[in-house]
C-alpha positions as a Markdown table, in Angstrom:
| # | Residue | x | y | z |
|---|---|---|---|---|
| 1 | Met | 0.0 | 0.0 | 0.0 |
| 2 | Ala | 2.8 | 2.4 | 1.0 |
| 3 | Leu | 4.7 | 1.6 | -2.2 |
| 4 | Arg | 1.6 | 2.3 | -4.3 |
| 5 | Ile | 1.2 | 5.7 | -2.7 |
| 6 | Ile | 4.8 | 6.5 | -3.3 |
| 7 | Asn | 4.5 | 5.6 | -6.9 |
| 8 | Gln | 1.4 | 7.6 | -7.3 |
| 9 | Leu | 3.2 | 10.7 | -5.8 |
| 10 | Arg | 6.0 | 10.2 | -8.2 |
| 11 | Arg | 3.7 | 10.1 | -11.2 |
| 12 | Ser | 1.7 | 13.1 | -9.9 |
| 13 | Pro | 4.0 | 15.3 | -7.9 |
| 14 | Tyr | 1.3 | 17.9 | -7.4 |
| 15 | Leu | -0.6 | 15.5 | -5.1 |
| 16 | Leu | 1.9 | 16.0 | -2.3 |
| 17 | Ser | 1.5 | 19.8 | -2.6 |
| 18 | Leu | -2.2 | 19.5 | -2.6 |
| 19 | Leu | -2.1 | 17.3 | 0.5 |
| 20 | Leu | 0.1 | 19.7 | 2.4 |
| 21 | Phe | -2.3 | 22.5 | 1.3 |
| 22 | Leu | -5.3 | 20.7 | 2.8 |
| 23 | Val | -3.4 | 19.9 | 6.0 |
| 24 | Ser | -2.5 | 23.6 | 6.3 |
| 25 | Leu | -6.1 | 24.5 | 5.9 |
| 26 | Ile | -7.2 | 22.1 | 8.6 |
| 27 | Leu | -4.5 | 23.5 | 11.0 |
| 28 | Ile | -5.5 | 27.1 | 10.3 |
| 29 | Ala | -9.2 | 26.3 | 10.8 |
| 30 | Tyr | -8.3 | 24.7 | 14.2 |
| 31 | Phe | -5.9 | 27.4 | 15.5 |
| 32 | Gln | -7.5 | 30.4 | 13.8 |
| 33 | Pro | -11.2 | 29.9 | 13.2 |
| 34 | Ala | -11.7 | 33.6 | 12.4 |
| 35 | Tyr | -9.4 | 33.2 | 9.4 |
| 36 | Phe | -12.2 | 31.7 | 7.3 |
| 37 | Arg | -14.7 | 34.4 | 8.0 |
| 38 | Pro | -16.0 | 35.8 | 4.7 |
| 39 | Leu | -14.5 | 39.3 | 5.2 |
| 40 | Asn | -11.1 | 37.9 | 6.1 |
| 41 | Leu | -11.1 | 35.5 | 3.2 |
| 42 | Val | -11.9 | 38.4 | 0.8 |
| 43 | Asn | -9.1 | 40.5 | 2.2 |
| 44 | Asn | -6.6 | 37.7 | 2.2 |
| 45 | Leu | -7.4 | 36.7 | -1.4 |
| 46 | Arg | -6.9 | 40.3 | -2.5 |
| 47 | Ser | -3.6 | 40.6 | -0.6 |
| 48 | Ile | -2.0 | 37.4 | -2.1 |
| 49 | Leu | -2.8 | 38.3 | -5.7 |
| 50 | Pro | 0.7 | 39.9 | -6.4 |
| 51 | Leu | 2.4 | 36.8 | -4.9 |
| 52 | Val | 0.2 | 34.5 | -7.0 |
| 53 | Phe | 1.1 | 36.3 | -10.2 |
| 54 | Val | 4.8 | 36.5 | -9.4 |
| 55 | Thr | 4.7 | 32.7 | -8.7 |
| 56 | Ile | 3.1 | 32.1 | -12.1 |
| 57 | Ala | 5.9 | 34.2 | -13.7 |
| 58 | Gln | 8.6 | 32.2 | -11.9 |
| 59 | Thr | 6.8 | 28.9 | -12.8 |
| 60 | Ile | 7.1 | 29.8 | -16.5 |
| 61 | Ile | 10.8 | 30.4 | -16.1 |
| 62 | Val | 11.3 | 27.2 | -14.1 |
| 63 | Ile | 9.5 | 25.2 | -16.8 |
| 64 | Ser | 11.8 | 26.7 | -19.4 |
| 65 | Gly | 14.8 | 25.5 | -17.4 |
| 66 | Gly | 15.8 | 28.8 | -15.9 |
| 67 | Ile | 15.5 | 30.8 | -12.7 |
| 68 | Asp | 14.9 | 34.5 | -12.0 |
| 69 | Leu | 16.1 | 35.9 | -8.7 |
| 70 | Ser | 15.2 | 39.5 | -9.8 |
| 71 | Leu | 11.4 | 39.2 | -9.9 |
| 72 | Gly | 11.0 | 40.8 | -6.4 |
| 73 | Ser | 13.1 | 43.8 | -7.5 |
| 74 | Leu | 11.4 | 43.9 | -10.9 |
| 75 | Leu | 8.0 | 43.9 | -9.1 |
| 76 | Thr | 9.2 | 46.8 | -7.0 |
| 77 | Leu | 10.5 | 48.8 | -10.0 |
| 78 | Ala | 7.2 | 48.4 | -11.9 |
| 79 | Ser | 5.1 | 49.3 | -8.8 |
| 80 | Val | 7.1 | 52.5 | -8.0 |
| 81 | Thr | 7.0 | 53.5 | -11.7 |
| 82 | Thr | 3.2 | 53.1 | -11.7 |
| 83 | Val | 2.8 | 55.2 | -8.5 |
| 84 | Gln | 5.2 | 57.9 | -9.7 |
| 85 | Val | 3.5 | 58.3 | -13.0 |
| 86 | Phe | 0.1 | 58.5 | -11.3 |
| 87 | Ser | 1.5 | 61.2 | -8.9 |
| 88 | Met | 3.0 | 63.3 | -11.8 |
| 89 | Leu | 0.0 | 63.1 | -14.2 |
| 90 | His | -2.9 | 64.2 | -12.1 |
| 91 | Ser | -5.3 | 64.3 | -15.1 |
| 92 | Ser | -7.9 | 61.6 | -14.7 |
| 93 | Leu | -7.4 | 60.6 | -18.3 |
| 94 | Ile | -3.7 | 61.0 | -18.9 |
| 95 | Gly | -2.8 | 59.6 | -15.4 |
| 96 | Trp | -4.0 | 56.2 | -16.4 |
| 97 | Ala | -0.9 | 56.0 | -18.6 |
| 98 | Ala | 0.8 | 54.9 | -15.4 |
| 99 | Ile | -0.5 | 51.3 | -15.8 |
| 100 | Pro | 1.0 | 50.9 | -19.3 |
| 101 | Ala | 4.2 | 52.6 | -18.0 |
| 102 | Gly | 4.5 | 50.1 | -15.2 |
| 103 | Leu | 3.8 | 47.1 | -17.5 |
| 104 | Gly | 6.2 | 48.4 | -20.0 |
| 105 | Val | 9.0 | 48.8 | -17.5 |
| 106 | Ala | 8.4 | 45.2 | -16.3 |
| 107 | Ile | 8.4 | 43.8 | -19.8 |
| 108 | Leu | 11.6 | 45.7 | -20.7 |
| 109 | Ala | 13.3 | 44.4 | -17.5 |
| 110 | Gly | 12.2 | 40.9 | -18.4 |
| 111 | Ala | 13.5 | 41.3 | -21.9 |
| 112 | Ile | 16.9 | 42.4 | -20.6 |
| 113 | Asn | 17.0 | 39.4 | -18.4 |
| 114 | Gly | 16.0 | 37.1 | -21.2 |
| 115 | Tyr | 18.5 | 38.6 | -23.6 |
| 116 | Ala | 21.4 | 38.2 | -21.1 |
| 117 | Ile | 20.5 | 34.6 | -20.6 |
| 118 | Ala | 19.2 | 33.4 | -24.0 |
| 119 | Phe | 21.6 | 35.2 | -26.3 |
| 120 | Leu | 24.6 | 36.2 | -24.2 |
| 121 | Arg | 24.4 | 32.8 | -22.6 |
| 122 | Leu | 25.0 | 34.0 | -19.0 |
| 123 | Gln | 24.0 | 31.7 | -16.2 |
| 124 | Pro | 20.4 | 32.5 | -15.1 |
| 125 | Ile | 21.2 | 32.5 | -11.4 |
| 126 | Val | 24.2 | 34.9 | -11.9 |
| 127 | Ala | 22.5 | 37.2 | -14.4 |
| 128 | Thr | 19.3 | 37.6 | -12.5 |
| 129 | Phe | 21.0 | 38.0 | -9.2 |
| 130 | Ala | 23.0 | 40.8 | -10.7 |
| 131 | Thr | 20.0 | 42.5 | -12.4 |
| 132 | Ser | 18.1 | 42.4 | -9.0 |
| 133 | Phe | 20.6 | 45.0 | -7.8 |
| 134 | Leu | 20.0 | 47.0 | -10.9 |
| 135 | Trp | 16.2 | 47.0 | -10.6 |
| 136 | Ser | 16.5 | 47.8 | -6.9 |
| 137 | Gly | 18.7 | 50.7 | -7.5 |
| 138 | Ile | 16.5 | 52.1 | -10.3 |
| 139 | Ala | 13.5 | 51.7 | -8.0 |
| 140 | Leu | 15.2 | 53.8 | -5.3 |
| 141 | Trp | 16.1 | 56.4 | -7.9 |
| 142 | Val | 12.5 | 56.6 | -9.2 |
| 143 | Leu | 11.0 | 56.8 | -5.7 |
| 144 | Pro | 13.6 | 57.4 | -3.0 |
| 145 | Val | 11.1 | 57.1 | -0.1 |
| 146 | Ala | 7.8 | 55.4 | 0.3 |
| 147 | Gly | 4.9 | 57.6 | -0.8 |
| 148 | Gly | 2.7 | 58.6 | -3.7 |
| 149 | Ser | -0.8 | 57.5 | -4.3 |
| 150 | Val | -3.1 | 55.9 | -6.9 |
| 151 | Pro | -6.6 | 57.0 | -7.9 |
| 152 | Asp | -9.4 | 55.9 | -5.6 |
| 153 | Val | -11.1 | 54.3 | -8.6 |
| 154 | Leu | -8.2 | 51.9 | -9.0 |
| 155 | Ser | -8.2 | 51.0 | -5.3 |
| 156 | Gly | -11.9 | 50.6 | -5.4 |
| 157 | Met | -11.8 | 48.2 | -8.3 |
| 158 | Val | -9.9 | 45.6 | -6.2 |
| 159 | Arg | -12.3 | 46.0 | -3.4 |
| 160 | Tyr | -15.6 | 45.7 | -5.1 |
| 161 | Lys | -18.3 | 43.6 | -3.4 |
| 162 | Phe | -20.3 | 41.8 | -6.0 |
| 163 | Ala | -21.3 | 38.2 | -6.1 |
| 164 | Val | -17.7 | 37.0 | -6.6 |
| 165 | Pro | -14.9 | 38.9 | -4.7 |
| 166 | Phe | -12.2 | 40.5 | -6.9 |
| 167 | Gly | -9.5 | 38.2 | -5.5 |
| 168 | Ala | -11.4 | 35.0 | -6.3 |
| 169 | Ala | -12.5 | 36.2 | -9.7 |
| 170 | Thr | -8.9 | 37.2 | -10.6 |
| 171 | Ile | -7.5 | 33.8 | -9.5 |
| 172 | Leu | -10.2 | 32.0 | -11.5 |
| 173 | Phe | -9.4 | 34.1 | -14.5 |
| 174 | Ala | -5.7 | 33.3 | -14.1 |
| 175 | Ile | -6.5 | 29.6 | -14.0 |
| 176 | Leu | -8.6 | 30.0 | -17.2 |
| 177 | Val | -5.8 | 31.9 | -19.0 |
| 178 | Trp | -3.2 | 29.3 | -17.8 |
| 179 | Thr | -5.4 | 26.5 | -19.2 |
| 180 | Leu | -5.6 | 28.2 | -22.6 |
| 181 | Phe | -1.9 | 29.1 | -22.5 |
| 182 | Asn | -1.1 | 25.3 | -22.1 |
| 183 | Arg | -2.7 | 24.7 | -25.5 |
| 184 | Leu | -0.5 | 27.2 | -27.3 |
| 185 | Arg | 2.5 | 26.2 | -29.3 |
| 186 | Ile | 4.8 | 28.5 | -27.4 |
| 187 | Cys | 3.9 | 26.7 | -24.2 |
| 188 | Arg | 4.8 | 23.3 | -25.7 |
| 189 | Tyr | 8.1 | 24.9 | -26.9 |
| 190 | Ile | 8.8 | 26.1 | -23.3 |
| 191 | Tyr | 8.2 | 22.7 | -21.9 |
| 192 | Ala | 10.4 | 21.1 | -24.6 |
| 193 | Val | 13.3 | 23.6 | -24.0 |
| 194 | Gly | 13.1 | 23.1 | -20.3 |
| 195 | Gly | 13.0 | 19.3 | -20.6 |
| 196 | Asn | 15.9 | 18.9 | -23.0 |
| 197 | Pro | 17.3 | 21.9 | -24.9 |
| 198 | Ser | 19.5 | 19.7 | -27.2 |
| 199 | Ser | 16.6 | 17.6 | -28.3 |
| 200 | Ala | 14.4 | 20.7 | -28.7 |
| 201 | His | 17.1 | 22.3 | -30.9 |
| 202 | Leu | 17.4 | 19.1 | -33.1 |
| 203 | Ser | 13.6 | 19.2 | -33.4 |
| 204 | Gly | 13.8 | 22.7 | -35.0 |
| 205 | Ile | 12.7 | 24.7 | -31.9 |
| 206 | Pro | 14.4 | 28.1 | -31.6 |
| 207 | Val | 15.8 | 27.5 | -28.1 |
| 208 | Ala | 17.2 | 31.0 | -27.5 |
| 209 | Ala | 14.0 | 32.7 | -28.8 |
| 210 | Val | 11.9 | 30.5 | -26.6 |
| 211 | Lys | 14.0 | 31.2 | -23.4 |
| 212 | Phe | 13.8 | 34.9 | -24.3 |
| 213 | Thr | 10.1 | 34.7 | -24.6 |
| 214 | Ala | 9.7 | 33.0 | -21.3 |
| 215 | Tyr | 11.5 | 35.8 | -19.5 |
| 216 | Val | 9.5 | 38.5 | -21.3 |
| 217 | Leu | 6.3 | 36.7 | -20.3 |
| 218 | Ala | 7.5 | 36.5 | -16.7 |
| 219 | Gly | 8.2 | 40.3 | -16.8 |
| 220 | Ala | 4.8 | 41.0 | -18.2 |
| 221 | Ile | 3.1 | 38.9 | -15.5 |
| 222 | Ser | 5.2 | 40.5 | -12.8 |
| 223 | Gly | 4.0 | 43.9 | -14.2 |
| 224 | Ile | 0.4 | 42.8 | -13.6 |
| 225 | Ala | 1.4 | 41.8 | -10.1 |
| 226 | Ala | 2.8 | 45.3 | -9.5 |
| 227 | Val | -0.4 | 47.0 | -10.7 |
| 228 | Leu | -2.4 | 44.7 | -8.3 |
| 229 | Leu | 0.0 | 45.5 | -5.5 |
| 230 | Val | -0.3 | 49.3 | -5.8 |
| 231 | Ala | -4.0 | 49.1 | -6.2 |
| 232 | Asp | -4.2 | 47.1 | -3.0 |
| 233 | Ile | -1.9 | 49.2 | -0.8 |
| 234 | Gly | -2.6 | 52.5 | -2.5 |
| 235 | Thr | 1.0 | 53.8 | -2.4 |
| 236 | Gly | 4.5 | 53.0 | -3.5 |
| 237 | Asp | 7.5 | 51.6 | -1.6 |
| 238 | Pro | 11.0 | 51.2 | -3.2 |
| 239 | Leu | 11.8 | 48.5 | -0.6 |
| 240 | Ile | 8.7 | 46.5 | -0.8 |
| 241 | Gly | 10.3 | 43.7 | -2.8 |
| 242 | Arg | 13.6 | 43.6 | -0.9 |
| 243 | Arg | 12.7 | 40.4 | 0.9 |
| 244 | Thr | 10.7 | 38.8 | -1.9 |
| 245 | His | 11.5 | 35.1 | -1.4 |
| 246 | Tyr | 14.3 | 33.9 | -3.6 |
| 247 | Ser | 13.4 | 30.5 | -2.3 |
| 248 | Arg | 10.1 | 30.8 | -4.3 |
| 249 | Trp | 12.0 | 29.2 | -7.2 |
| 250 | Trp | 12.2 | 25.9 | -5.2 |
| 251 | Arg | 8.4 | 26.0 | -4.6 |
| 252 | Ser | 7.1 | 27.5 | -7.8 |
| 253 | Ser | 6.7 | 24.3 | -9.7 |
| 254 | Ser | 6.2 | 20.6 | -8.9 |
| 255 | Glu | 9.1 | 20.0 | -11.3 |
| 256 | Ala | 11.6 | 21.9 | -9.1 |
| 257 | Pro | 13.7 | 19.8 | -6.6 |
| 258 | Asn | 12.1 | 19.1 | -3.3 |
| 259 | Phe | 14.7 | 20.7 | -1.0 |
| 260 | Pro | 14.2 | 20.3 | 2.8 |
| 261 | Glu | 12.7 | 23.4 | 4.4 |
| 262 | Asp | 15.8 | 24.1 | 6.5 |
| 263 | Lys | 17.9 | 24.1 | 3.4 |
| 264 | Val | 15.5 | 26.5 | 1.6 |
| 265 | Glu | 15.5 | 28.8 | 4.6 |
| 266 | Ser | 19.3 | 28.7 | 4.8 |
| 267 | Leu | 19.6 | 29.7 | 1.2 |
| 268 | Asp | 17.1 | 32.5 | 1.7 |
| 269 | Arg | 19.0 | 33.8 | 4.7 |
| 270 | Tyr | 22.3 | 33.6 | 2.8 |
| 271 | Leu | 21.0 | 35.6 | -0.2 |
| 272 | Val | 19.4 | 38.2 | 2.1 |
| 273 | Phe | 22.7 | 38.5 | 3.9 |
| 274 | Cys | 24.5 | 38.9 | 0.5 |
| 275 | Arg | 22.2 | 41.8 | -0.3 |
| 276 | Ser | 22.8 | 43.4 | 3.1 |
| 277 | Tyr | 19.2 | 43.2 | 4.2 |
| 278 | Ser | 18.6 | 42.8 | 7.9 |
């Protein structure tokens, strides 16, 4: 019986994650019953949306065989850009250019990461660790101290109270988009490149272009996360992504290695120390 369960987990690695998730829910329900009150659930779903989208971005990169340690800094840069443009352009119409500006910055940053890795052939962990400093520095230059604001309309959009809360509706929409994305040729190419780049190349798949596309997509999704973040908190903070978990790479996909928790936390502390964060 035990051997059958182990074999099933090997064939479907996501089952272990699902089991741990259910166990976590049971423990939360036991120790914090108020957590599942409707109002708390609505607020929690809205608050985790940026993390959900950044995790999706990291998952795409992991599937392609890479890693991006700069997504936290990229998220910060896109968010402060959005807030700063909103603050500078007070017009109700022109000010909404802040959202395309934030998305554009995130896509450009993702493209730079992708170019360095796919075409310059730098190691992903080295290249993105280096660019994380770059994005953090630019974020501090754009917004030296926390501040700024976003329109009340934008904040109100993520807090609407219709039949389905905004957080739940957004997650369901993301699941739908992911399902459709899995049917696209580019998604199959990303899986092929991540599985075996040499075989993918021999099959006629443009490996470098596919890797580049994966990082651009990750940048775009991180830009969406940045917009959701500023809409939720209503302001900008150049340090908000400083402790975004680098260890998310180990958890972002069932295809990533199953490192022990103490090893993951040790890696996280080491990287935080390297970046001089207390």
